[in-house]
VEXBA-89940 format. One record per residue: residue number from 1; residue in one letter; x, y, z of N, C-alpha, C, O, CB in turn. Coordinates in steps of 0.001 Angstrom, whole numbers. Atoms other than C-alpha are relative to their C-alpha. Glycine has a CB too. Layout:
<pts>
(NUM,a,(X,Y,Z),(X,Y,Z),(X,Y,Z),(X,Y,Z),(X,Y,Z))
...
</pts>
This chain:
<pts>
(1,x,(-11,675,-1372),(-2201,6663,12540),(863,934,905),(1802,1636,529),(643,-1573,-55))
(2,x,(-691,-782,-1121),(-1101,8266,15724),(1268,-656,398),(1352,-1882,340),(-903,130,1264))
(3,x,(-1233,589,-503),(2405,7758,17031),(244,262,1432),(1378,279,1910),(1137,479,-760))
(4,x,(-146,-260,-1475),(1694,8489,20628),(340,-1197,810),(-191,-2288,600),(-1253,571,553))
(5,x,(-405,1087,-806),(3384,6422,23233),(-813,-96,1283),(-1379,918,1689),(1436,119,301))
(6,x,(735,156,-1237),(1743,5083,26387),(-1525,-40,-264),(-2314,147,661),(353,1144,966))
(7,x,(1445,168,200),(-1625,4639,24701),(-623,-1275,191),(7,-2145,792),(-317,362,-1230))
(8,x,(667,1251,-155),(-4049,1889,24622),(634,-1103,-826),(644,-1009,-2053),(-1423,149,-355))
(9,x,(-609,1102,647),(-2275,-1363,23779),(-751,-659,-1241),(-196,-1064,-2263),(204,-993,1020))
(10,x,(801,592,1062),(-5149,-2647,21744),(-19,921,-1240),(-16,398,-2354),(-1442,-268,502))
(11,x,(11,-997,1000),(-5198,512,19625),(1347,-67,-767),(1416,-60,-1996),(-250,1394,628))
(12,x,(-1323,102,610),(-1423,276,19117),(135,-1256,-839),(741,-1186,-1909),(1075,23,1068))
(13,x,(36,1148,797),(-1853,-3284,17898),(-733,98,-1177),(-273,-372,-2217),(-456,-1021,677))
(14,x,(839,-344,1207),(-4588,-2251,15547),(875,782,-987),(1044,390,-2142),(-1302,869,404))
(15,x,(-852,-911,856),(-2327,527,14181),(1215,-792,-667),(1572,-574,-1825),(577,1221,914))
(16,x,(-1113,768,552),(552,-1893,13727),(-381,-991,-1012),(385,-1284,-1930),(706,-679,1048))
(17,x,(511,956,985),(-1546,-4386,11876),(-454,816,-1242),(-181,384,-2362),(-1205,-875,608))
(18,x,(422,-843,1171),(-3056,-1649,9608),(1169,447,-786),(1166,384,-2016),(-790,1229,444))
(19,x,(-1168,-432,754),(349,-289,8798),(700,-1146,-709),(1269,-932,-1779),(967,690,911))
(20,x,(-624,1191,598),(1657,-3834,8043),(-851,-363,-1293),(-278,-694,-2331),(43,-1248,1082))
(21,x,(877,268,1125),(-1300,-4401,5707),(399,970,-1111),(754,528,-2204),(-1524,152,396))
(22,x,(-271,-1025,1028),(-675,-1175,3804),(1441,-70,-453),(1645,105,-1654),(-313,1411,532))
(23,x,(-1275,244,418),(3054,-1719,3720),(216,-1250,-950),(1074,-1256,-1833),(776,-117,1175))
(24,x,(-50,1287,865),(2542,-5219,2141),(-494,436,-1332),(168,113,-2318),(-923,-1255,587))
(25,x,(518,-401,1324),(354,-3629,-669),(1003,914,-683),(1188,776,-1892),(-1383,715,127))
(26,x,(-1015,-874,568),(3019,-937,-1248),(1185,-869,-531),(1664,-590,-1630),(494,1042,1082))
(27,x,(-1064,766,470),(5742,-3575,-1541),(-450,-845,-1101),(309,-1019,-2055),(587,-783,1052))
(28,x,(492,742,1229),(3585,-5736,-3839),(-111,936,-1195),(232,496,-2292),(-1406,-664,265))
(29,x,(112,-912,1060),(2941,-2713,-5994),(1383,264,-614),(1543,187,-1832),(-649,1271,483))
(30,x,(-1372,-221,437),(6714,-1912,-6191),(528,-1321,-686),(1098,-1234,-1773),(919,425,1247))
(31,x,(-466,1198,674),(7540,-5572,-6976),(-629,-187,-1381),(46,-554,-2343),(-286,-1201,854))
(32,x,(685,131,1293),(4989,-5644,-9722),(486,943,-1026),(690,607,-2192),(-1442,191,160))
(33,x,(-552,-1050,928),(6210,-2452,-11207),(1318,-350,-559),(1501,-277,-1775),(133,1319,694))
(34,x,(-1206,485,458),(9712,-3681,-11372),(-90,-1178,-891),(586,-1205,-1919),(795,-288,1075))
(35,x,(159,1221,942),(8651,-7088,-12873),(-438,372,-1311),(-24,-194,-2322),(-990,-1012,518))
(36,x,(555,-321,1329),(6657,-5258,-15521),(1027,834,-842),(921,889,-2067),(-1359,799,161))
(37,x,(-1128,-663,749),(9734,-3162,-16479),(837,-1040,-676),(1229,-853,-1828),(904,860,948))
(38,x,(-746,1084,606),(11607,-6372,-17099),(-787,-737,-1063),(-275,-1125,-2113),(438,-959,1047))
(39,x,(829,903,972),(8739,-8182,-18814),(-1501,586,-38),(-2355,202,761),(-11,-1661,540))
(40,x,(1324,-655,69),(5685,-6048,-19844),(-1130,-987,-141),(-2291,-661,102),(-47,970,-1155))
(41,x,(1062,1063,230),(3840,-9319,-20614),(-170,-870,1219),(-903,-1857,1159),(360,-910,-1224))
(42,x,(175,887,-1276),(4117,-10767,-17054),(-1238,205,616),(-1472,1212,1284),(1040,242,1051))
(43,x,(1397,-25,-408),(549,-11581,-16249),(-191,-14,1658),(-1101,605,2210),(-720,-1282,-679))
(44,x,(-55,-158,-1402),(1320,-12168,-12536),(312,1232,512),(-306,1655,1488),(821,-814,510))
(45,x,(-320,-1241,-469),(2904,-9002,-12124),(-1134,1056,-322),(-1380,1957,479),(1316,385,-576))
(46,x,(967,-901,386),(160,-7173,-13955),(-1214,-113,909),(-1810,895,1289),(-345,-214,-1412))
(47,x,(1051,260,-1011),(-2467,-8772,-11689),(373,514,1407),(-463,1061,2125),(-284,-1507,73))
(48,x,(-321,-586,-1303),(-442,-7872,-8594),(-3,1522,68),(-295,2133,1096),(1316,-473,417))
(49,x,(41,-1472,4),(-161,-4324,-9631),(-1443,474,-23),(-1769,1474,617),(776,577,-1218))
(50,x,(1414,-425,34),(-3856,-4091,-10380),(-623,-161,1368),(-1304,706,1916),(-802,-811,-1047))
(51,x,(604,222,-1362),(-4771,-5735,-7114),(466,1014,1058),(-308,1502,1881),(347,-1416,499))
(52,x,(-485,-1111,-998),(-2549,-3330,-5128),(-581,1270,-259),(-979,1961,679),(1494,208,-28))
(53,x,(599,-1419,358),(-3817,-257,-6949),(-1428,-16,475),(-1857,960,1089),(42,351,-1647))
(54,x,(1314,91,-559),(-7397,-1509,-6181),(-162,97,1449),(-1031,816,1942),(-551,-1161,-382))
(55,x,(-1,-124,-1420),(-6690,-2038,-2565),(399,1387,511),(-202,1825,1492),(895,-1009,559))
(56,x,(-528,-1226,-388),(-4830,1283,-2230),(-1050,1145,-288),(-902,2249,238),(1332,226,-728))
(57,x,(1079,-912,335),(-7992,3075,-3670),(-1284,-415,686),(-2310,248,531),(-203,62,-1505))
(58,x,(1266,546,-483),(-10505,1016,-1737),(-492,631,1244),(309,1262,1933),(121,-1432,223))
(59,x,(570,-399,-1291),(-12851,1934,1168),(779,-614,1246),(899,32,2287),(-1497,-440,36))
(60,x,(-574,689,-1064),(-10992,-606,3326),(1383,769,262),(1735,981,1422),(160,-1577,-349))
(61,x,(-1195,-850,-309),(-7679,1402,2875),(-286,1186,768),(462,1536,1681),(668,427,-1206))
(62,x,(301,-1170,-709),(-9397,4455,4009),(-438,-194,1491),(-338,697,2334),(-1030,690,-736))
(63,x,(255,379,-1438),(-10589,2623,7180),(1377,-125,763),(1465,245,1934),(-826,-1416,83))
(64,x,(-1157,322,-636),(-6968,1639,7883),(911,1259,264),(1765,1233,1150),(680,-1023,-802))
(65,x,(-972,-1135,-121),(-5288,5106,7491),(-740,1320,-458),(-1784,1335,-1110),(1348,-276,-921))
(66,x,(581,-1269,354),(-5926,8773,7110),(744,548,-1209),(444,1643,-1686),(49,987,1187))
(67,x,(-838,-391,1211),(-3362,8940,4190),(-968,-24,-1197),(-1689,-1006,-1376),(1290,-1033,-250))
(68,x,(854,-86,1211),(-5211,9999,1014),(535,-980,-1088),(1716,-921,-1432),(-29,1499,-560))
(69,x,(-493,935,1051),(-5003,7233,-1637),(667,652,-1211),(1645,146,-1762),(-1139,-822,-493))
(70,x,(-669,-643,1257),(-4265,9730,-4516),(1422,458,349),(2336,372,-470),(-856,1295,-549))
(71,x,(-1339,-407,-481),(-1339,11090,-2436),(977,-1101,-98),(2036,-906,-695),(-53,476,1418))
(72,x,(-779,1079,-85),(128,7682,-1871),(327,-538,-1414),(1473,-861,-1726),(-649,-979,851))
(73,x,(-293,458,1349),(-333,6601,-5496),(890,1053,-804),(1729,650,-1608),(-1357,-266,-749))
(74,x,(-860,-1007,637),(1239,9851,-6729),(1429,-215,416),(2338,-244,-414),(-448,1427,358))
(75,x,(-1425,296,-471),(4286,9190,-4544),(619,-1168,-534),(1801,-1174,-879),(62,-151,1421))
(76,x,(-517,1262,576),(4578,5654,-5745),(366,116,-1459),(1333,-464,-1953),(-1016,-1096,157))
(77,x,(-331,-228,1538),(4409,6816,-9430),(1180,900,-99),(1913,816,-1084),(-1244,682,-837))
(78,x,(-1236,-866,131),(7074,9487,-8652),(1186,-878,61),(2181,-560,-590),(97,1100,1123))
(79,x,(-1190,914,-181),(9445,6627,-7694),(346,-633,-1337),(1469,-1082,-1567),(-290,-1142,1080))
(80,x,(-362,619,1321),(9164,5354,-11219),(803,935,-895),(1462,472,-1827),(-1271,-426,-753))
(81,x,(-645,-940,815),(10573,8527,-12669),(1487,48,289),(2213,820,-337),(-619,1322,177))
</pts>
């Protein structure tokens, strides 16, 4: 997403929404990962993690951002270390 100021307000709103959607998926993934560390049998956390991973690798994700999904997933997995 571009960070230019003074651009089209509709485009800025679209970018803000796209960023919020991606950030929510990242937060969900991090929550699920922490929950699974505490309880590897947590079905809700396992589903949340899988849903977030599926979204972050989906065509819809690629419509929302130019960030490569493999790059983002690699960075998220590095946080685990």
